[in-house]
RODO-2510 file (C-alpha; in nm, 4 decimals, decimal comma):
residues 399
     n   res          X          Y          Z
     1     m    -4,9298     0,5476   -13,0917
     2     g    -5,0423     0,1779   -13,1886
     3     a    -5,2129    -0,1137   -13,0308
     4     d    -4,8628    -0,2715   -12,9512
     5     a    -4,7567     0,0356   -12,7431
     6     e    -4,6776    -0,0661   -12,3417
     7     p    -4,9257     0,0216   -12,0887
     8     a    -4,8346     0,2903   -11,8789
     9     a    -4,6674     0,2287   -11,5524
    10     p    -4,8708     0,3206   -11,2016
    11     r    -4,7955     0,6406   -11,0284
    12     r    -4,5139     0,6072   -10,7447
    13     g    -4,7592     0,8163   -10,5024
    14     t    -5,0316     0,5580   -10,5295
    15     q    -4,8046     0,2704   -10,4671
    16     g    -4,6830     0,4151   -10,1188
    17     a    -5,0165     0,5237    -9,9901
    18     g    -5,1372     0,1360   -10,0698
    19     r    -4,8370    -0,0323    -9,8381
    20     r    -4,8765     0,2240    -9,5752
    21     a    -5,2649     0,1140    -9,5585
    22     a    -5,1811    -0,2445    -9,5737
    23     g    -4,9288    -0,1770    -9,2804
    24     r    -5,1631    -0,0121    -9,0563
    25     h    -5,4088    -0,2841    -9,1039
    26     l    -5,1547    -0,5545    -8,9770
    27     a    -5,0503    -0,3568    -8,6796
    28     g    -5,4168    -0,3186    -8,5576
    29     r    -5,4587    -0,6825    -8,6079
    30     a    -5,1602    -0,7530    -8,3859
    31     r    -5,2857    -0,4997    -8,1067
    32     v    -5,6249    -0,6841    -8,1069
    33     t    -5,4497    -1,0331    -8,0541
    34     r    -5,2070    -0,8765    -7,7736
    35     d    -5,5166    -0,7403    -7,5975
    36     a    -5,6969    -1,0539    -7,6041
    37     t    -5,3698    -1,2223    -7,4821
    38     w    -5,3530    -0,9959    -7,1488
    39     a    -5,7417    -1,0284    -7,0837
    40     r    -5,6968    -1,4118    -7,0752
    41     h    -5,4020    -1,3844    -6,8686
    42     g    -5,5620    -1,1461    -6,6142
    43     l    -5,8820    -1,3415    -6,5776
    44     a    -5,6473    -1,6419    -6,5120
    45     l    -5,4643    -1,4719    -6,2486
    46     l    -5,8308    -1,3555    -6,0702
    47     a    -5,9284    -1,7028    -6,0552
    48     a    -5,6131    -1,7945    -5,9086
    49     v    -5,6397    -1,5299    -5,6360
    50     a    -6,0067    -1,6306    -5,5826
    51     t    -5,9199    -1,9914    -5,5363
    52     l    -5,6038    -1,9523    -5,3194
    53     g    -5,7195    -1,6125    -5,0963
    54     p    -5,5306    -1,2895    -5,0439
    55     v    -5,1586    -1,3348    -5,0357
    56     p    -4,9832    -1,1709    -4,7699
    57     v    -4,7867    -0,8861    -4,8253
    58     r    -4,4852    -0,9307    -4,5786
    59     a    -4,4644    -1,1546    -4,2563
    60     q    -4,4513    -0,9855    -3,9249
    61     a    -4,1088    -1,0010    -3,7306
    62     p    -4,0904    -1,2174    -3,4145
    63     e    -4,1056    -1,0443    -3,0914
    64     r    -3,7685    -1,0129    -2,9283
    65     p    -3,7072    -1,2250    -2,6381
    66     p    -3,7522    -1,0578    -2,2777
    67     s    -3,4233    -0,9148    -2,1210
    68     s    -3,2986    -1,0689    -1,8040
    69     v    -3,3025    -0,7975    -1,5195
    70     q    -3,2113    -0,8073    -1,1430
    71     v    -3,4776    -0,6018    -0,9515
    72     a    -3,5235    -0,4680    -0,6114
    73     r    -3,8226    -0,3485    -0,3910
    74     a    -3,8444     0,0533    -0,3535
    75     s    -3,9467     0,1076     0,0060
    76     l    -3,9942     0,3896     0,2659
    77     r    -3,7014     0,4343     0,4374
    78     e    -3,5148     0,6947     0,7132
    79     l    -3,2517     0,8419     0,5299
    80     a    -2,9783     1,0930     0,6860
    81     p    -2,7400     1,3078     0,4453
    82     v    -2,4005     1,1818     0,4874
    83     v    -2,0592     1,2803     0,3988
    84     r    -1,8116     1,0217     0,2608
    85     a    -1,4262     1,0062     0,3461
    86     a    -1,1515     0,7823     0,3381
    87     g    -1,0142     0,6789     0,6474
    88     l    -0,6714     0,5030     0,7463
    89     v    -0,6671     0,2328     1,0330
    90     r    -0,3627     0,3133     1,2649
    91     s    -0,2942     0,1652     1,6311
    92     r    -0,3578     0,3961     1,9425
    93     s    -0,0818     0,2529     2,0902
    94     a     0,2422     0,2754     1,8744
    95     a     0,5928     0,3401     1,9593
    96     d     0,9377     0,3365     1,7693
    97     l     1,1918     0,1702     1,9918
    98     a     1,5263     0,3960     1,9732
    99     a     1,8662     0,3164     2,1412
   100     a     1,9125     0,4864     2,4370
   101     v     2,3031     0,4310     2,4449
   102     p     2,5251     0,4062     2,1542
   103     g     2,6636     0,0360     2,0611
   104     r     2,6468    -0,2802     1,8495
   105     l     2,3221    -0,4616     1,8219
   106     q     2,3360    -0,7793     1,9598
   107     w     1,9945    -0,9114     1,8771
   108     v     1,6536    -0,7717     1,7494
   109     a     1,2823    -0,9543     1,7449
   110     e     1,1918    -1,0580     1,4064
   111     a     0,8451    -0,8624     1,2712
   112     g     0,5565    -1,0051     1,3802
   113     t     0,6296    -1,1340     1,7063
   114     a     0,4137    -1,0834     1,9973
   115     v     0,5643    -0,9264     2,3184
   116     a     0,4362    -0,8585     2,6487
   117     a     0,5054    -0,5180     2,8238
   118     g     0,8224    -0,5123     2,9780
   119     e     0,9656    -0,7874     2,7440
   120     v     1,2902    -0,7350     2,5714
   121     v     1,2686    -0,6389     2,1703
   122     a     1,6427    -0,5831     2,1249
   123     r     1,9481    -0,5968     2,3088
   124     l     2,3129    -0,4329     2,2648
   125     d     2,6347    -0,5805     2,3167
   126     t     2,7089    -0,4697     2,6914
   127     r     3,0993    -0,6387     2,7304
   128     e     3,2534    -0,2891     2,7143
   129     l     3,0198    -0,1430     2,9577
   130     s     3,0496    -0,4354     3,1815
   131     l     3,4239    -0,3593     3,1858
   132     v     3,3453    -0,0010     3,2637
   133     r     3,1389    -0,1305     3,5413
   134     a     3,3757    -0,3494     3,6810
   135     e     3,6212    -0,0503     3,7013
   136     q     3,3791     0,1695     3,8872
   137     a     3,2514    -0,0800     4,1340
   138     a     3,6384    -0,1049     4,2377
   139     r     3,6593     0,2633     4,2771
   140     v     3,3646     0,2733     4,4903
   141     n     3,5382    -0,0098     4,7180
   142     r     3,8527     0,1735     4,7398
   143     a     3,6629     0,5272     4,8271
   144     r     3,4799     0,2898     5,0983
   145     v     3,7897     0,1682     5,2360
   146     t     3,9712     0,5114     5,2563
   147     l     3,6861     0,6840     5,3763
   148     s     3,6538     0,3948     5,6867
   149     g     4,0149     0,4821     5,7487
   150     l     4,0094     0,8268     5,7681
   151     d     3,7239     0,7874     6,0034
   152     r     3,9607     0,5808     6,2658
   153     e     4,1979     0,8469     6,2353
   154     l     3,9724     1,1325     6,3300
   155     e     3,8070     0,9454     6,5984
   156     r     4,1669     0,8692     6,7201
   157     l     4,2836     1,2234     6,7159
   158     r     3,9433     1,3329     6,9110
   159     a     4,0020     1,0813     7,1763
   160     s     4,3442     1,2184     7,2250
   161     g     4,2258     1,5458     7,3893
   162     s     4,4493     1,8388     7,4082
   163     a     4,7798     1,6507     7,3687
   164     v     4,6730     1,7117     6,9723
   165     p     4,6736     2,0164     6,8286
   166     r     4,3551     2,1448     6,6877
   167     f     4,4958     2,1841     6,3607
   168     n     4,5824     1,7960     6,3003
   169     v     4,1739     1,7246     6,4135
   170     d     4,0561     1,9903     6,1797
   171     q     4,2886     1,8618     5,8893
   172     a     4,1782     1,4883     5,9552
   173     q     3,8194     1,6214     5,9560
   174     s     3,8914     1,7598     5,6283
   175     n     4,0394     1,4582     5,4692
   176     r     3,7436     1,2237     5,6120
   177     d     3,4908     1,4622     5,4308
   178     i     3,6719     1,4483     5,1071
   179     a     3,6940     1,0666     5,1130
   180     a     3,3370     1,0478     5,1690
   181     a     3,2639     1,2768     4,8823
   182     d     3,4576     1,0754     4,6663
   183     l     3,2747     0,7745     4,7473
   184     e     2,9427     0,9261     4,6921
   185     v     3,1182     1,0441     4,3124
   186     a     3,2208     0,6655     4,2487
   187     r     2,8767     0,5420     4,3480
   188     a     2,7306     0,7978     4,1102
   189     l     2,9382     0,6576     3,8266
   190     l     2,8630     0,3025     3,9048
   191     a     2,4726     0,3968     3,9037
   192     q     2,5157     0,5484     3,5549
   193     t     2,6693     0,2475     3,4220
   194     d     2,4045     0,0483     3,5826
   195     e     2,1501     0,2605     3,4056
   196     q     2,3448     0,2460     3,0596
   197     l     2,3630    -0,1485     3,1001
   198     a     1,9777    -0,1401     3,1562
   199     r     1,9174     0,0797     2,8909
   200     s     2,1184    -0,1581     2,6583
   201     r     1,7812    -0,3749     2,6669
   202     l     1,4983    -0,2288     2,4816
   203     t     1,2000    -0,3526     2,6375
   204     a     0,8174    -0,3359     2,5265
   205     p     0,6396    -0,0306     2,6742
   206     f     0,2684    -0,2263     2,6342
   207     d     0,1465    -0,5664     2,4876
   208     g     0,1904    -0,5535     2,1317
   209     v     0,3461    -0,6701     1,7946
   210     v     0,6764    -0,5766     1,6593
   211     s     0,5530    -0,4279     1,3216
   212     d     0,9228    -0,3601     1,1561
   213     r     1,2549    -0,4286     1,2374
   214     v     1,4453    -0,1581     1,1597
   215     r     1,8101    -0,2302     1,2418
   216     h     1,9654    -0,5733     1,2435
   217     a     2,1955    -0,7637     1,4595
   218     g     2,5739    -0,6639     1,4071
   219     e     2,4804    -0,2796     1,3159
   220     e     2,6370     0,0175     1,5127
   221     v     2,3666     0,2552     1,6376
   222     a     2,4029     0,5840     1,7747
   223     r     2,1850     0,7032     2,0639
   224     g     1,8289     0,7873     1,9224
   225     d     1,8634     0,5612     1,6242
   226     v     1,5263     0,3657     1,5613
   227     v     1,5806    -0,0241     1,6057
   228     a     1,1960    -0,1267     1,5826
   229     r     0,8567    -0,0370     1,5948
   230     l     0,5870    -0,1987     1,8058
   231     v     0,1965    -0,1557     1,7826
   232     n    -0,0905    -0,2695     1,9817
   233     p    -0,3331    -0,4567     1,7205
   234     d    -0,6095    -0,4562     1,9688
   235     e    -0,6317    -0,0824     2,0187
   236     l    -0,7273     0,0684     1,6968
   237     e    -0,8580     0,3925     1,5863
   238     i    -0,9584     0,5612     1,2156
   239     r    -0,8179     0,8805     1,1166
   240     l    -0,9881     1,0779     0,8563
   241     f    -1,0122     1,4342     0,7389
   242     v    -1,3307     1,6151     0,6880
   243     p    -1,3825     1,9342     0,5274
   244     l    -1,4407     2,2396     0,7264
   245     r    -1,7877     2,3198     0,5858
   246     h    -1,9275     1,9676     0,7083
   247     v    -1,7290     1,9257     1,0724
   248     r    -1,9639     2,1459     1,2132
   249     a    -2,2404     1,8792     1,2035
   250     i    -2,0200     1,6487     1,3674
   251     r    -2,0263     1,5402     1,7322
   252     a    -1,8173     1,3129     1,9519
   253     g    -1,9980     1,0214     2,0291
   254     d    -2,1692     1,0042     1,6808
   255     v    -2,2485     0,6979     1,5291
   256     v    -2,0768     0,6421     1,1829
   257     n    -2,0771     0,4011     0,8962
   258     v    -1,7798     0,2163     0,8343
   259     t    -1,6933     0,0028     0,5137
   260     a    -1,4005    -0,2132     0,4917
   261     e    -1,3339    -0,4870     0,2127
   262     r    -1,7153    -0,4660     0,1324
   263     r    -1,8259    -0,5402     0,4943
   264     a    -2,0124    -0,2833     0,6788
   265     f    -2,0059    -0,1885     1,0534
   266     t    -2,0442     0,0901     1,2709
   267     a    -1,8245     0,2901     1,4904
   268     p    -1,8536     0,6103     1,7544
   269     v    -1,6585     0,9294     1,6855
   270     s    -1,3780     0,9545     1,9506
   271     s    -1,2728     1,2877     1,9179
   272     i    -1,2494     1,5810     1,6933
   273     v    -0,8761     1,7459     1,6455
   274     p    -0,9628     2,1270     1,6907
   275     a    -0,6682     2,2591     1,4774
   276     g    -0,7584     2,2504     1,1129
   277     d    -0,5358     2,2029     0,8052
   278     a    -0,5065     2,5768     0,6567
   279     r    -0,4115     2,4228     0,3152
   280     s    -0,6725     2,1768     0,2660
   281     q    -0,9036     2,3454     0,5137
   282     s    -1,0060     2,0290     0,6944
   283     f    -1,0069     1,8651     1,0425
   284     e    -0,8967     1,5440     1,1655
   285     v    -1,1634     1,3299     1,2915
   286     l    -1,0694     1,0128     1,5058
   287     v    -1,3161     0,6955     1,5203
   288     k    -1,2531     0,4484     1,7331
   289     a    -1,2354     0,1026     1,5384
   290     p    -1,4314    -0,2043     1,6993
   291     r    -1,2676    -0,5438     1,6798
   292     v    -1,4356    -0,7014     1,3832
   293     d    -1,3016    -1,0762     1,3245
   294     g    -0,9569    -0,9603     1,2591
   295     l    -1,1035    -0,7375     0,9547
   296     l    -0,9203    -0,4238     1,0665
   297     a    -0,5263    -0,3938     1,0852
   298     a    -0,2999    -0,1046     1,1239
   299     g    -0,2461     0,0699     0,7663
   300     t    -0,6065    -0,0646     0,6273
   301     t    -0,7887     0,1670     0,4341
   302     v    -1,1689     0,2118     0,5071
   303     e    -1,4605     0,4219     0,3974
   304     v    -1,6492     0,6259     0,6637
   305     e    -1,9947     0,7719     0,6388
   306     l    -2,0653     1,0378     0,8650
   307     p    -2,4099     1,1596     0,9222
   308     l    -2,4790     1,5362     0,8746
   309     g    -2,8387     1,5900     1,0111
   310     e    -3,1598     1,4089     1,1337
   311     p    -3,3193     1,1061     0,9297
   312     q    -3,5577     1,1695     0,6922
   313     r    -3,8654     0,9367     0,5478
   314     r    -3,8205     0,9107     0,1831
   315     i    -3,9222     0,6584    -0,0873
   316     a    -3,5857     0,4954    -0,1545
   317     v    -3,4427     0,2540    -0,4369
   318     p    -3,0691     0,1380    -0,4719
   319     r    -2,8389     0,3742    -0,6385
   320     d    -2,7854     0,1006    -0,9548
   321     a    -3,1662     0,1797    -1,0099
   322     l    -3,1070     0,5179    -1,1499
   323     v    -3,0181     0,5472    -1,5315
   324     i    -2,8936     0,8773    -1,6388
   325     r    -2,9862     0,9730    -1,9976
   326     a    -2,9144     1,2791    -2,1550
   327     e    -3,3039     1,3914    -2,1127
   328     g    -3,2873     1,3219    -1,7904
   329     l    -3,2776     1,0410    -1,4722
   330     y    -3,4800     0,7392    -1,4903
   331     v    -3,6104     0,4406    -1,3318
   332     y    -3,7177     0,1444    -1,4871
   333     r    -4,0221    -0,0298    -1,3243
   334     v    -4,1368    -0,3763    -1,3867
   335     t    -4,5020    -0,3781    -1,4670
   336     k    -4,7674    -0,6430    -1,3835
   337     d    -4,7629    -0,7588    -1,7595
   338     e    -4,3661    -0,7759    -1,6725
   339     r    -4,2655    -0,5052    -1,9065
   340     a    -4,0104    -0,2148    -1,8457
   341     e    -4,1877     0,1079    -1,7965
   342     r    -3,9561     0,4203    -1,7997
   343     v    -4,0325     0,6452    -1,5041
   344     e    -3,8745     0,9919    -1,4621
   345     v    -3,7602     1,0560    -1,1374
   346     r    -3,5512     1,3100    -0,9204
   347     s    -3,2939     1,2138    -0,6701
   348     g    -3,2463     1,3303    -0,3206
   349     i    -3,0789     1,2212    -0,0026
   350     a    -2,8219     0,9556    -0,0349
   351     d    -2,7355     0,7193     0,2433
   352     g    -2,5214     0,4049     0,1751
   353     e    -2,6353     0,2240    -0,1058
   354     w    -2,9678     0,3741    -0,0896
   355     i    -3,1123     0,7175    -0,2659
   356     a    -3,4289     0,8939    -0,2146
   357     v    -3,6166     0,9497    -0,5580
   358     e    -3,9223     1,1992    -0,6271
   359     g    -4,1608     1,1016    -0,9008
   360     g    -4,3581     0,7976    -1,0317
   361     i    -4,2023     0,5634    -0,7779
   362     a    -4,4233     0,4194    -0,4773
   363     d    -4,3224     0,1847    -0,1798
   364     g    -4,3163    -0,1719    -0,2940
   365     d    -4,2575    -0,1317    -0,6887
   366     q    -4,0129    -0,3285    -0,8107
   367     v    -3,7434    -0,1363    -1,0157
   368     i    -3,4991    -0,2822    -1,2054
   369     v    -3,1002    -0,2552    -1,0919
   370     r    -2,9241    -0,4526    -1,3387
   371     g    -2,9997    -0,4935    -1,6955
   372     a    -3,1641    -0,1362    -1,7347
   373     e    -2,8681    -0,0078    -1,9663
   374     l    -3,0328    -0,0910    -2,2813
   375     l    -3,3656    -0,0491    -2,2206
   376     r    -3,5933     0,2200    -2,3668
   377     g    -3,9388     0,1212    -2,2417
   378     g    -4,2040    -0,1028    -2,3169
   379     e    -3,9787    -0,4243    -2,3457
   380     r    -4,0567    -0,7601    -2,2025
   381     v    -3,8403    -0,8414    -1,9169
   382     q    -3,7415    -1,1604    -1,7300
   383     v    -3,6406    -1,1153    -1,3435
   384     v    -3,3447    -1,3476    -1,2983
   385     g    -3,2304    -1,1820    -0,9590
   386     v    -3,3426    -0,9806    -0,6573
   387     y    -3,1036    -0,7294    -0,5169
   388     e    -2,9293    -0,8185    -0,1799
   389     d    -3,0342    -0,5339     0,0822
   390     t    -2,7630    -0,5199     0,3292
   391     a    -2,8853    -0,2315     0,5132
   392     s    -2,9516    -0,2638     0,8846
   393     p    -3,3203    -0,3452     0,9190
   394     a    -3,3450    -0,0320     1,1713
   395     r    -3,3004     0,1887     0,8779
   396     v    -3,6344     0,0647     0,7103
   397     a    -3,9212     0,3136     0,8465
   398     k    -4,1792     0,1571     0,9879
   399     p    -4,5280     0,2510     0,8605
***
């Protein structure tokens, strides 16, 4: 080969190795530059933290406002076990006034009319009876005249002595006796008609008020049909039925608590009917209803609480203070720092609106009676009302 020959080309493997070495050099320089940048940013961040102080991770949620509640004071009370029963107020003096004779009604008093004993409540048309009475009165007069004539005839025959046969005297005596009997019959019929006329007027057997006008003027009534009803609103009693298992603890004279239209009062047991109802296994108990400013009226339904034993001293709270949960029975007490504290209790004797509790509740504790349904314990509370105690002071036990 000569001097003008072309130089040999470099090998392909040597060229590839050179390019890879150059790439690694450039990547190393880029990584050094990136690390330096992150270092500068980190130093700047640390400087900012040092200047501004620690940054809070999360702000705390504000505390919930206090729950509004109504409270009552737990107290030591004399409680007696009672049984509750629904009672019906009725008049002790009540009567259905029925027609004593058939006829057409001429007048009937309006419902609500106050009448005195003996006053007319209804009256029948008596024109037909009046005509019958006039006829019977005439028959009485006729029988009286006939008897008077026969008396004179008998006296004349007796005065004649032996001149008149004995048979004639006896015949005159018989005629006179028959006439006397006819007069008595006529008088009896007249008395019956007078009685019917008197009974055509229905009078009040006692002072009272017409509670119902069953029939009206112009109607035909038969004997025994009820025309009107009368009650005495001032003599009332309460009728109720008590189960057999409880009636043995009740005695005549026991004082019971009665509630009508959210008003409470006391009344004595007047009697216990000794015959029970075989189907319901209950006995009828009658309570004398006092006059309570027109609160009670015949037909009113009331609630009666009958005592079943002697009173016992117990810590008691209003019934509304009890909160029933799946895990038990609780009362929420208001603590000194105005928070709701859940206290587990056991219920005992109930008497009216109060019920005995056993547990951590003491005399004088403030317990929540309204607003405890959504509490869980520990919440702040605000007292907005106090439970109104309607119990008699005599039922609060003295220390």
